[in-house]
C-alpha positions, -999 to 999 in steps of 0.1 A, spaced: -791 -251 -437 -759 -270 -433 -743 -242 -414 -773 -241 -390 -770 -279 -384 -733 -275 -377 -740 -246 -353 -766 -267 -336 -742 -296 -332 -715 -273 -319 -739 -257 -295 -750 -292 -283 -714 -302 -278 -707 -270 -259 -737 -277 -237 -724 -312 -230 -689 -298 -223 -703 -273 -198 -722 -301 -180 -691 -322 -179 -670 -293 -166 -697 -288 -139 -695 -324 -129 -657 -323 -128 -659 -292 -106 -682 -311 -81 -658 -341 -81 -629 -317 -75 -647 -302 -45 -654 -336 -31 -617 -346 -35 -606 -314 -18 -629 -319 11 -619 -356 14 -582 -346 16 -589 -320 42 -609 -346 63 -580 -371 59 -555 -345 70 -576 -337 101 -579 -374 109 -542 -379 105 -535 -350 129 -559 -364 154 -543 -399 151 -509 -383 156 -521 -366 188 -537 -399 201 -505 -418 193 -486 -392 214 -510 -395 243 -508 -433 242 -470 -432 241 -470 -409 271 -494 -432 290 -473 -462 282 -442 -444 295 -460 -434 327 -473 -469 332 -438 -484 327 -424 -460 353 -452 -468 378 -450 -505 373 -412 -504 376 -415 -487 410 -442 -511 420 -421 -541 412 -392 -527 432 -415 -521 462 -430 -556 459 -395 -572 458 -385 -551 488 -416 -563 507 -407 -599 499 -372 -594 511 -384 -579 543 -409 -607 547 -383 -634 540 -359 -617 565 -387 -616 591 -395 -653 586 -358 -662 588 -354 -642 619 -385 -657 635 -373 -692 627 -339 -686 641 -351 -671 674 -381 -693 680 
């Protein structure tokens, strides 16, 4: 009788252990999928950062050329005003 009770307790504990292992396996699967998702998001963020950096560089180049053209236009305008005031 005592041996049967012991076996029943051992069997109950083994059942609990198998349930716990199943829960741990599900948690592990969730963690793996979360890590994969984070890796994918990190890759996408890196790509977006590269695109933003390229856009910033292009904007800086364009705005630099625009500033030079604007200054040249002001110089020409000032020269025209000076010439007009001298001759008229």
